[in-house]
C-alpha positions, 0 to 999 in steps of 0.5 A: 513483461512475462516471459517463459523461462526455463530453471534447471538454466537457472543458480538457483535452489530451484535448478532440480526442477527439471520443467519450465515456468512463466516468470517475470522479467524486470526491467528498471534503472540498476538504482532501483533494481538495484534496492528491490534486491537489497529489499527483495534478499532481506526479505527472503522466501516471505511467502506474501512479498514475492520473491526474486528469483533471479537476476540478470546483468545485460540487460539488467533485470530482476527475474521475478514470482510469476502472479495470474493477476493485480487486485486493481483489476482483479477487484475492476472486475468484483469486489472482495469481501468477507475472509478473502478480503481478510486474506489480503489484510492480512498477508499483507500485514505479515508482508508490512511487519516483515519489511518493516522489522528489516528496517524498510518501508515498502511506499507504494502499498496500492491495488495494481501492488498486491498480487494475486494465485487464483484460487479453486472452488472453496477460496478465491486465491491461492496466494496474495502476495505484495510486490514492487519493492523498487521505491522502499526505503531505507526508514531511520528509527528516530527520525525528526518529525520536522524533517521534511520527505521525499515525495511517494507512491501514487496520490490517492494511496498517499498519507498525509504526512507524506501528501504534506512532505513532513518526515514520514515512516512505517506509519504511511503503509499501513495508512495505504494499506487502509486504502488500498482497502478500501479500494476493494470494499467498494471495488469497480477503480472508486477511490475515495479521495480520488478527487472529482473533475481534477485529473492528475497532471492539475497542479492542486491535486494533492490539495485536493485529496488531502481535502478528500484526506480529510474530509472522511476522517478528520477533525486534523487533530490538534497534535499537527502542531507538534509535527507539521511547521508553519508552512504545512498547517497553512497548507491543513489550515488551507485544506480545513476551511472548505471541508468546513464550507464543503463537506459532501460527506459523512464520514468514513467512520459513520458510513453506512454503504450497504457494500460496507460492514460495520466489522470492516468499517471498524476495523479501517477507522483503526488503520486512518489515523490523522497522526502517524503516530496515532496509526497501530502497527502492523505487528498491532495491527495481526493480534485485531480481533477482526481477523479471528470472527 
């Protein structure tokens, strides 16, 4: 919900601001709000994470910074390219680096959780921030990769290891970021892992998402035997068999779509490794040559 909230009524640093401004009032179960508040306090004042301005107790809510729009709607109208795409990628990687350094995985990176303010004549966006930290999760730095992980995020943006309910950590955010960038490049609400003619409430929906992931970014490396138990490997075998029998698309690394520049494709491929241990960290990716070109 969006409201006009008078900042001089708040007991915060902004109290001296005599003008009203729009904010977002977020209401949710108290435990979820407390979780998001803990995360936002850990990254307070970070320029690329949507900030908390205040909280209320009755009813429980968070008062959050207002931004013009989310990137699901923005890219649905016009896809992202060039400097706009790099600005989004850089800001999100900065936000993820901060979250990961503070011990949190966001778990729900997707276009509608990326918020923007529109820019002027010289730039499409003046601000890009990561929002909705309510499902962020404190990870174990030395977690057992065979430990079962709980379900996170939207299926079509969820990493392969999370799809298989394997243990997951910061690399799951990197996969989801790569998936998000692909959606932004192509725009118009096209999502690379969305199964055709299958609804999200279908009991086998997750299987078909995995099929699309392996079809586009396979083959599945043998190293999966080190992180998946027999049951999960059985699922992967079924996925691989289906892909081998019904290979309808070139791998993403060989895509030559007119919307996709080679340099953008090559950067995104680095994020989309099926084995999470092969994905670069957010900090590593910020040093990539792609941002310098």
